[in-house]
C-alpha positions as CSV (number, residue, x, y, z in Angstrom):
1,X,92.7,105.3,107.4
2,X,89.9,107.9,106.7
3,X,86.6,107.0,105.2
4,X,87.5,109.0,102.1
5,X,90.8,107.0,101.7
6,X,89.0,103.7,102.2
7,X,86.4,104.8,99.6
8,X,89.2,105.5,97.1
9,X,90.8,102.1,97.8
10,X,87.4,100.4,97.2
11,X,87.1,102.2,93.8
12,X,90.6,101.2,92.9
13,X,89.9,97.6,93.7
14,X,86.8,97.6,91.5
15,X,88.8,99.2,88.7
16,X,91.5,96.5,89.1
17,X,88.9,93.7,89.0
18,X,87.5,95.2,85.7
19,X,91.0,95.5,84.3
20,X,91.6,91.8,84.8
21,X,88.4,91.0,83.1
22,X,89.1,93.3,80.2
23,X,92.6,91.7,79.7
24,X,91.0,88.3,79.6
25,X,92.7,87.1,82.8
26,X,89.3,86.4,84.4
27,X,85.9,85.6,82.9
28,X,82.5,85.6,84.4
29,X,82.7,85.5,88.2
30,X,86.1,83.7,88.3
31,X,88.9,85.1,90.4
32,X,89.1,87.7,93.1
33,X,91.2,90.7,94.2
34,X,92.0,92.3,97.5
35,X,94.0,95.2,98.9
36,X,95.5,95.7,102.4
37,X,93.5,98.4,104.3
38,X,93.8,99.5,107.9
39,X,90.5,99.3,109.7
40,X,89.4,101.0,112.9
41,X,91.6,99.6,115.7
42,X,92.9,96.6,113.6
43,X,94.6,95.5,110.5
44,X,92.4,94.5,107.6
45,X,91.9,94.2,103.9
46,X,89.2,94.9,101.3
47,X,88.2,92.0,99.0
48,X,85.8,91.5,96.1
49,X,82.4,90.0,96.9
50,X,81.5,86.4,96.2
51,X,79.9,85.4,92.9
52,X,79.5,88.8,91.3
53,X,80.6,89.6,87.7
54,X,83.1,92.5,87.6
55,X,80.7,94.8,85.6
56,X,78.1,94.6,88.5
57,X,80.5,95.3,91.4
58,X,80.3,98.7,92.9
59,X,82.5,100.2,95.6
60,X,79.8,99.6,98.2
61,X,79.8,95.9,97.3
62,X,83.5,95.5,98.4
63,X,83.8,93.7,101.7
64,X,86.1,94.8,104.5
65,X,87.6,91.9,106.4
66,X,89.9,91.8,109.5
67,X,93.3,90.1,109.2
68,X,92.7,88.6,112.7
69,X,89.3,87.2,112.0
70,X,86.8,85.7,109.6
71,X,83.7,87.9,109.8
72,X,83.1,91.0,107.7
73,X,83.6,94.2,109.6
74,X,80.4,95.8,108.5
75,X,77.0,94.4,109.5
76,X,74.9,93.5,106.5
77,X,78.0,93.4,104.2
78,X,78.0,91.2,101.2
79,X,79.6,87.8,101.5
80,X,83.4,88.0,100.8
81,X,85.0,86.0,98.0
82,X,85.0,82.3,98.8
83,X,88.8,82.5,98.7
84,X,89.0,85.1,101.5
85,X,91.1,82.6,103.6
86,X,94.2,82.8,101.3
87,X,93.9,86.5,101.1
88,X,93.9,86.8,104.9
89,X,96.7,84.2,105.3
90,X,99.0,85.8,102.6
91,X,98.7,89.2,104.3
92,X,99.5,87.5,107.7
93,X,102.5,85.7,106.3
94,X,103.8,88.4,103.9
95,X,104.2,92.0,105.2
96,X,105.4,92.9,101.7
97,X,101.9,92.1,100.2
98,X,99.9,95.2,99.7
99,X,97.4,93.7,97.2
100,X,96.6,90.3,95.9
101,X,95.2,89.1,92.5
102,X,93.8,85.7,91.9
103,X,92.9,84.7,88.3
104,X,91.8,81.8,86.2
105,X,93.8,83.1,83.2
106,X,93.9,80.5,80.4
107,X,97.6,79.7,80.0
108,X,98.5,79.8,83.7
109,X,95.5,77.6,84.4
110,X,96.4,75.2,81.6
111,X,99.8,74.6,83.2
112,X,98.2,74.4,86.7
113,X,95.9,71.7,85.4
114,X,99.0,69.7,84.4
115,X,100.5,70.3,87.8
116,X,103.3,72.2,86.3
117,X,104.9,75.3,87.7
118,X,107.0,77.7,85.5
119,X,110.7,76.8,85.5
120,X,113.5,79.3,84.8
121,X,113.2,78.9,81.0
122,X,113.2,82.8,80.7
123,X,114.9,85.4,82.8
124,X,111.6,87.3,83.4
125,X,110.5,84.4,85.7
126,X,112.6,86.1,88.3
127,X,110.0,89.0,88.4
128,X,108.0,86.7,90.6
129,X,110.8,86.8,93.2
130,X,112.7,83.6,92.7
131,X,114.2,81.1,90.3
132,X,110.8,79.6,89.4
133,X,107.1,80.0,89.9
134,X,105.8,77.0,91.9
135,X,102.5,75.2,91.5
136,X,100.7,74.8,94.8
137,X,99.2,71.4,95.5
138,X,95.5,70.9,94.8
139,X,92.8,71.5,97.5
140,X,89.1,72.3,97.3
141,X,88.5,76.0,96.6
142,X,87.8,78.2,99.6
143,X,89.3,75.8,102.1
144,X,92.0,76.3,104.7
145,X,93.9,73.5,103.0
146,X,94.1,75.5,99.8
147,X,95.2,78.6,101.7
148,X,98.0,76.6,103.4
149,X,99.2,75.3,100.1
150,X,99.3,78.8,98.6
151,X,101.2,80.3,101.5
152,X,103.8,77.4,101.2
153,X,104.1,77.9,97.4
154,X,104.7,81.6,97.9
155,X,107.7,81.2,100.2
156,X,110.3,83.5,98.7
157,X,108.0,84.3,95.8
158,X,105.4,86.8,94.8
159,X,103.4,84.5,92.6
160,X,102.4,80.9,92.2
161,X,100.0,78.6,90.3
162,X,97.3,76.7,92.0
163,X,96.9,73.1,90.8
164,X,93.8,72.5,88.7
165,X,92.6,76.0,89.6
166,X,94.5,79.1,88.5
167,X,97.2,81.6,89.5
168,X,97.9,84.1,92.3
169,X,100.2,87.1,92.4
170,X,100.7,89.9,94.9
171,X,102.4,93.3,94.8
172,X,103.1,96.4,96.9
173,X,99.8,97.8,95.6
174,X,97.0,97.0,93.2
175,X,98.8,98.2,90.1
176,X,101.9,96.2,91.0
177,X,99.8,93.0,91.7
178,X,97.9,93.3,88.4
179,X,101.1,93.9,86.5
180,X,102.7,90.8,87.9
181,X,99.6,88.7,87.1
182,X,99.8,89.9,83.5
183,X,103.5,89.0,83.4
184,X,102.9,85.5,84.9
185,X,100.2,84.9,82.3
186,X,102.5,86.0,79.5
187,X,105.3,83.7,80.8
188,X,102.8,80.8,81.0
189,X,101.8,81.4,77.4
190,X,105.4,81.5,76.1
191,X,106.3,78.4,78.1
192,X,103.2,76.5,76.8
193,X,104.2,77.5,73.2
194,X,107.8,76.5,73.8
195,X,106.8,73.1,75.1
196,X,104.8,72.5,71.9
197,X,108.1,72.7,70.0
198,X,110.4,71.0,72.4
199,X,112.2,71.3,75.7
200,X,113.2,75.0,76.2
201,X,115.7,74.1,78.9
202,X,116.5,76.3,81.9
203,X,118.8,79.1,83.0
204,X,121.2,78.3,85.8
205,X,120.5,79.1,89.4
206,X,123.5,81.5,89.4
207,X,122.1,83.4,86.4
208,X,118.6,83.6,88.0
209,X,120.1,85.0,91.1
210,X,121.9,87.7,89.1
211,X,118.7,88.6,87.3
212,X,116.8,88.7,90.6
213,X,119.4,91.1,92.0
214,X,118.9,93.3,88.9
215,X,115.2,93.4,89.4
216,X,115.6,94.6,93.0
217,X,116.7,98.0,91.7
218,X,114.8,98.0,88.5
219,X,112.4,100.7,87.3
220,X,111.5,104.2,88.4
221,X,110.2,103.3,91.8
222,X,113.6,101.9,92.8
223,X,115.4,105.0,91.5
224,X,113.1,107.3,93.5
225,X,113.8,105.6,96.8
């Protein structure tokens, strides 16, 4: 990938980070975003820097990381997000992941603090790739144990909750990943509200499979293929 193309991806990543902040899915320095990006002679990804508020992040602050390593590509680069491990490992495990969004959005995080995933109470749960949205087991942030739990929870899925932590979603590109994160937060809010009234019940596995099949050919991108 050319330097100009990489620069455009860096700017898009910064824009996505600010978009999540504007939508209220992240606050302060919480959360992180990455996008898959070929590096000279190796596969890699760009990830937001550690501990910087979105409004302060510039394209030059974005950190280039190799998928086969743990050290930033550029000497003197800022420190990558403390969660770089699960970004790296999701890209390794899922060739369909082009961009990853991690948020501490309030409703998804509320459910995650209860150790709850999101069951098939609504057909839109299938947008995340399966019959439910799992909650990964708790592990200290930034650790390999957390990364392993996330990769396991994402098996057959494009999103998961992280116990006592937050939410993660990935997509084919940054726009797709952000859109799914917004959808998961909306589902978490509706599920939380439904639980306040009673048990919303669940759709059957057969129905969720029919819905998932519908989503595989849903939208303009599918029609253009």
